[in-house]
N, C-alpha and C positions, 0 to 999 in steps of 0.2 A: 290790848293786843290780846285774844284768848288764844291757846296753843294752836286748836284748829285755824287759825288765820296766819298764824307766824311760822311752820311748819312747812306750807307751801311755798310761802314769798321766801324762804330761802333756800331750799330746795330749787326754787327756779334760779333765785343769784348764784346757786352753787352752779347749777348746771350750764348758766351762760360762762360762768368763768371758767368751769375744766374746759368749755368748749374755744375760747378763746387761747387758754393756756396751752392746750396740746396744739394747736396751730402756729402758736409763737414760740414753744420750745421752753414756756417760763414757768408752766405749771399753772394749775388756778390759784394756789393760794396765795398771788400777789395781787390777785383780786379779791377773792371772797371776803379777807382778813379787813381792807378797807371797806367794803360794801357793807360786813355787819358793824361794823364801828360807825360810823358817819351816816348811814342810811335807816341801819334796824336798830343803832343806841344800844347795842352787846357793848359789854363790858369787853375792852382791848384783851385781857390774857384770858376769858372764855373764849372769845373770836382765836386767838391762838392756839389755844387747847385744841377748838375743834379743827382748826387749817392743820396743824399736824397728823391730827386722825387720818387726815383725807389726803394728806400727801402718802401715807405708809399704803393707803388701800389704792390708789391711783398707781404707785410706782412702780409696785409689784407686780400684777400683768403685764408691762413696760419692758421690766426687767428680766422676764421669764421668756417673754420674746426676742430679746436680743440676745440672751445667755443662749437659745435654740440656735438663733442666726450663727453663731462665732463671732459677734460684733464686740462683747463685752471681755475684756481682757478680765481675770476673776483676780488674779494675781497683785495686779494693780490694785483692784478694787480691795482688797481686803487689807492688802498692805497701808493704803490710803486711809481706810476707817478707821483705824486706831487714831490717827490726827483727828476726821470729822465726829467722830463721835463723844471726844475728849472734849471737842468744843463744842458739841452739842448740848452735853454734860453741863459743860462752865456757861453757857449761851441761858440753857430755861432755868440756871440757880439764879444768877443776875436778872433774867425775866419775869421772875417772880417776886425781886424787890427792888428793882427801879420804877421810879414812879410812872404812871399808865404815860404821863405829858411828854416825858422825855422818851418813852418809847414809841409815841404817837411819831414826835420828830424824826427819830431816827428810824423810822419805816417808810415816812415819807421819802428820806435821801436814797433809801436802797429801794423807793419805788421809780426816785427821777432816775437812778442807775440803769434801772431793771426797761425804760423807756428808752434812753437813749441804746441799751443793748441790744432792743427788738427792734431798732430803727435800722435800714441796710447802711449798712459801712462799708469802708474800700477796706479789702484785706491786702496788709502788709506782708512781702515774701519774709519768710524765716530768715536768721539766719543759721548757717549748718553750724551743730556744736558736736564737738569731740562725744565718742562714748563715754556713758557716765559707767564708772567700775560698781558702782552700787547697783546700778540697775540689773549689772550683769550677774552678780554674788547674786541677789534676790532672784533672778533669770523673771526680770518682768519686761523684756523686750520680748515682743509676740509677730502674730501673724495673721492680717484680714483677709478677707475677699473684696478685692474693690469691684463697681458697676459691672466692668466686661466681663467679672467673672474670674479675674486673676489672680493669684495669691502674690498680698503686696506684704512684704518685712518690714518690722517699723522698731525703732530700737526712742526707749525712755531717757530722756534729758533730764539735768538739772531737779535728782529726785530729791533731794532736800529742800531745796524753794518749793516744791509741789508740794512737800509734806507741810511746811509750815503755811503755805496759802489756804491749804485743805483744814487746816484749825482754824482758820479763820471764818470758813467758809463754813465748819459746823456752828460756830460759836452765833453767827450771825442766824445759822437757822433755828438752834436754839432760842435764840432773842426773840426771834418774831414770828415763828412757826412758819418759814416756808422753806421750801425743798432747797432752797441757794442753789441751785443748778447750772445759771449759768455763770456764778462765782466757780461752781466748779469745772465746768467744760474750759473756762476762762486759764483758768489752774492746767488742764491737761494739757489741751491745745496751744498754749502763748507761752508758759515756761519750762513744761514739758516735752512739747514739740510731739507729742503723740497724734494721731492722725483724727482729725476733726469727726470723723464717724465713731472711731473707736472711743474717743473722749467723750460723746453725747450716750453713747450706750452703757459705759461702763458709768456714765454719773448717774442715770437711771440705775443702776445696780444698786448705787449707795448710796442714791437718794432713802428709801424706806429704812435702810437700819438708822440715818444717821436721827431722822424723824423719830421712829420707836425709842431710841433714848432719849429726847427729848421728853417725848411725851409722856414718858415714867413720871417727869419732876411735875411737869403740868398734872398727872392724874393724881399725885401723891399728896400736891397742895390743895386739889378739889378743884382744878379750873378746866376739868373735861366733865361738861355736861353732858349727860346723852341729847338731852331736847334739842341742842345745835348741833354735836357733831354728827348725829345719823343722820340728816336730812342734809348736811352740808357733804358728808362722805359719801353717798349716794348722788346728789345732785352734781360734785367735780367728777365720779366714777365714770356717771351716765356724758355725761357734757365731752370729756375726752375721748371715749369710747367714740361719740357721732362725729366730734373733730378730729379724731383718725382717719375714719372712712370720709368725708369729705376734704380731705388735706389737698388728695390729687383735683379735686374739682373747681377748687376755688381759688381766688387770688391771691395768693399768701402777701407777696411783697405789701400789696395795699393793704391787709389786712395787719401786716406788721407797722404802718405807717398811722394806721386808726389808734389801733392796741396804745402804739409809742404816746401820743396824745393823749388820750383820755387815763391813762395809768400815771402818763405824767402830769393833769391836772390835778386826779386826786392827790400825787403825792405833795403836791403844795398844798392841799386843801390839810392832810395830814401834818404838815408840819407847821400850816398857820394855828390850827387845833390846839396841838400842842403844845404852842407856845402861848395861846391866849387861854389855858386851862383847858378847853371845852371836850377834855376825854374823860 
């Protein structure tokens, strides 16, 4: 396959990945990496490097918008970035040394988790927790604007637990080249009991920094190929922009179910290929 044929195919795949990823809130990395690997025969590490570059590009625009609107908690984001960046560097270090077949199996497991996360789930009520003194000392508590325009105060809880979970999310991000936004949101929403809207906005603020830390390791190892990274970045960026515009018009629950089925099947395929060594 020539470059002239390869580039538009990669761009189209990344466009679709960015579109679906923006509608489901999981980002395009969980789709574009297995597509590059399974269907286009790209080496897994080069696919991860390209995915990380696209994560940096796509998260920047969304993060700026959320910061302007006041949903992102900058203090929480900067504090937790210590953990996610450290984890991302550790994950990227492992990712350049672990055999591709094991990375494929692990990626498949993460895809199955993403499929479960994107499917409609019953929301369980949160158990009220006492105020965390560490959150008070670090001034992590904040205020955000609700849908009806009122200001709502919130407290951050279990800061140490959230910090530890963020290290794990950063490791997965650096290891597999995904934003791991769903893991960050779960850590903030469920463990730290930060409002979901604030958790999502703060996660977007953090994702680009985490991916940038990982990308430097893959770049230094020669796993960022401009011929792959550029069409992936442009495609995911365009797809996520289109997805954001059509979000209110489409049936998102139906798209989530379809996404869960497709990603689940791709995850199983990644696991099978890793076990059989076909990566």
